C-alpha positions in Angstrom: 36.4 86.2 211.0 33.3 87.4 209.2 30.0 86.1 210.4 28.0 85.8 207.2 24.6 85.9 208.9 21.5 85.7 206.6 23.7 84.6 203.7 20.7 83.0 201.9 19.6 86.5 201.0 21.1 87.2 197.5 22.1 90.8 198.4 23.8 89.7 201.6 25.6 86.9 199.7 26.9 89.5 197.3 28.2 91.6 200.2 30.0 88.6 201.6 31.7 87.9 198.3 32.7 91.5 198.0 34.4 91.3 201.4 36.2 88.1 200.5 37.5 89.4 197.2 38.9 92.5 198.8 40.5 90.6 201.7 42.6 88.8 199.1 44.1 92.1 197.9 46.7 92.7 200.6 50.2 92.3 199.1 52.9 91.9 201.7 50.5 92.4 204.7 48.5 89.4 203.8 51.6 87.2 203.5 52.2 88.0 207.1 48.7 86.9 208.0 49.0 83.1 207.6 49.8 83.0 203.8 46.7 85.0 202.8 44.2 83.6 205.3 43.4 87.0 206.7 39.7 86.3 206.4 37.6 83.5 207.7 34.0 83.4 206.6 31.2 81.7 208.6 27.9 81.0 206.9 25.0 81.3 209.3 21.2 81.5 208.8 19.3 80.1 211.7 15.9 80.8 210.1 16.5 79.1 206.7 15.0 75.6 206.1 17.6 72.9 205.6 17.1 72.6 201.8 17.4 76.3 201.2 20.4 76.5 203.5 22.3 73.7 201.7 21.4 75.1 198.2 22.5 78.6 199.0 25.6 77.5 201.0 26.8 75.3 198.1 26.5 78.1 195.7 28.1 80.7 197.9 31.0 78.4 198.9 31.8 78.0 195.3 31.7 81.8 194.7 33.9 82.5 197.8 36.5 79.9 196.8 36.7 81.4 193.4 37.1 84.9 194.8 39.7 83.9 197.3 41.1 80.4 197.1 43.0 80.6 200.4 39.8 81.6 202.2 38.9 79.6 205.3 35.2 78.7 205.4 32.9 77.4 208.2 29.3 76.5 208.4 27.4 77.5 211.6 24.9 75.2 213.2 24.5 72.7 210.3 27.1 69.9 210.7 25.7 67.8 207.8 26.2 70.8 205.4 29.6 71.5 206.8 30.7 67.9 206.1 29.2 67.8 202.6 30.9 71.1 201.6 34.2 70.2 203.2 34.0 73.3 205.4 34.8 73.8 209.1 31.9 73.6 211.5 30.9 76.1 214.2 28.5 75.3 217.0 26.5 77.9 218.9 25.5 77.3 222.5 22.4 75.4 221.3 23.8 73.7 218.2 24.7 70.0 217.8 28.3 69.0 218.3 30.1 67.8 215.1 29.7 64.1 214.2 32.5 64.0 211.7 36.3 64.3 212.0 37.7 67.7 211.2 40.5 67.8 208.6 43.0 70.3 207.2 41.2 73.6 206.7 38.1 72.2 208.4 38.4 73.4 212.1 35.6 72.7 214.6 34.9 75.3 217.2 32.1 77.0 219.2 30.8 80.1 220.8 31.1 80.9 224.5 29.8 83.8 226.6 31.2 83.0 230.0 33.7 80.9 231.8 31.4 77.8 232.3 30.7 77.7 228.6 34.4 78.0 227.9 35.2 75.1 230.1 32.5 73.0 228.5 33.7 73.8 225.1 37.3 72.8 225.9 36.3 69.5 227.5 33.1 68.1 225.9 32.8 68.8 222.2 34.5 65.9 220.4 37.6 66.2 222.4 37.4 69.9 222.8 36.9 72.9 220.6 39.8 73.9 218.3 38.9 77.6 218.8 36.4 79.7 220.7 34.5 82.8 219.7 33.9 84.8 222.8 31.2 87.4 223.0 30.0 90.1 223.4 33.1 92.0 224.1 31.6 95.4 223.3 28.0 96.3 222.7 27.2 94.4 219.5 25.8 96.4 216.5 23.7 93.4 215.5 22.0 93.0 218.9 20.9 96.4 220.2 20.5 96.5 224.0 23.0 93.7 224.6 25.8 94.9 226.8 29.4 93.9 226.2 31.7 92.6 229.0 34.5 94.9 227.9 38.2 94.2 227.6 38.5 93.0 231.2 35.9 90.3 230.4 37.8 89.3 227.3 41.0 89.2 229.3 39.4 86.9 231.8 38.2 84.6 229.0 41.6 84.4 227.5 43.0 83.6 231.0 40.5 80.8 231.4 41.5 79.3 228.0 45.1 79.6 229.1 46.4 79.4 225.5 45.0 75.9 224.8 43.1 77.2 221.7 42.7 80.5 219.9 40.1 83.0 221.1 38.3 85.3 218.7 36.7 88.5 220.1 33.2 89.2 218.8 30.7 92.0 219.5 31.1 95.6 218.6 34.7 95.2 217.3 35.7 98.1 215.1 39.1 98.4 213.3 40.2 100.7 216.1 39.4 98.0 218.7 41.4 95.3 217.0 44.7 96.2 218.7 43.2 96.4 222.2 41.4 93.0 221.7 44.7 91.3 220.7 46.4 93.0 223.7 43.8 91.6 226.0 44.6 88.0 224.8 42.4 87.4 221.7 44.1 85.6 218.7 41.8 87.5 216.2 38.5 89.2 215.9 35.1 88.3 214.6 32.8 90.8 213.0 29.3 91.0 211.5 27.7 94.4 211.3 31.1 96.1 211.0 31.5 94.7 207.5 28.0 93.6 206.3 26.3 96.8 207.4 29.0 99.0 206.0 28.4 101.1 202.9 31.2 99.3 201.2 32.0 95.8 202.6 35.2 95.6 200.6 36.6 98.8 202.1 35.4 97.8 205.6 37.2 94.4 205.5 40.4 96.1 204.3 40.3 98.3 207.3 40.2 95.3 209.6 43.0 93.6 207.6 45.1 96.8 207.9 44.5 96.9 211.6 45.6 93.3 212.0 48.7 93.9 209.8 49.6 96.9 211.9 49.4 94.8 215.1 51.7 92.2 213.6 54.1 94.8 212.5 54.3 96.2 216.0 54.7 92.7 217.6 
């Protein structure tokens, strides 16, 4: 899961497209990862006005679907844009719950940082979240000074969810930490700076895909 934060910036949008295009080049490994859906891109820009957000999201969604037709896409914090673009919707802790039914390829989920937020996500948001992004697991590169809860905290979160929905680990996740996160109970991982601040986003995302593939091969 790639958190495409600040995607309204043209350079950032190009880096997101580069990551998506390279995630589609995986051969046998990607067929093991849900028929090519190795990468799930979330578009987020909390500071952008609604008009700019919708305009840039519509353009970028088209580019991403051209680059990788099997790509899963979600819009963060803007349910109207998610519905209009036929994308999934992701709610942060202060974002509105979705007001539209999710369909195939349009999952609705939310962020959680502790057990009370997990319980709320599973019980309140339109019948319960379909997945949870739990953070921060490790010290996040995008938020200096924010301490991660570690693998024990992730393990506790997964225990709280008890297999009802997938949990994605976010915060300081490197390719080398993918395996330990999955071993602690996460279904997948979410990244931001690990790809978007890399010298080459395409190479960075392939490193994460390779790490996921290796975990599947060992399972």
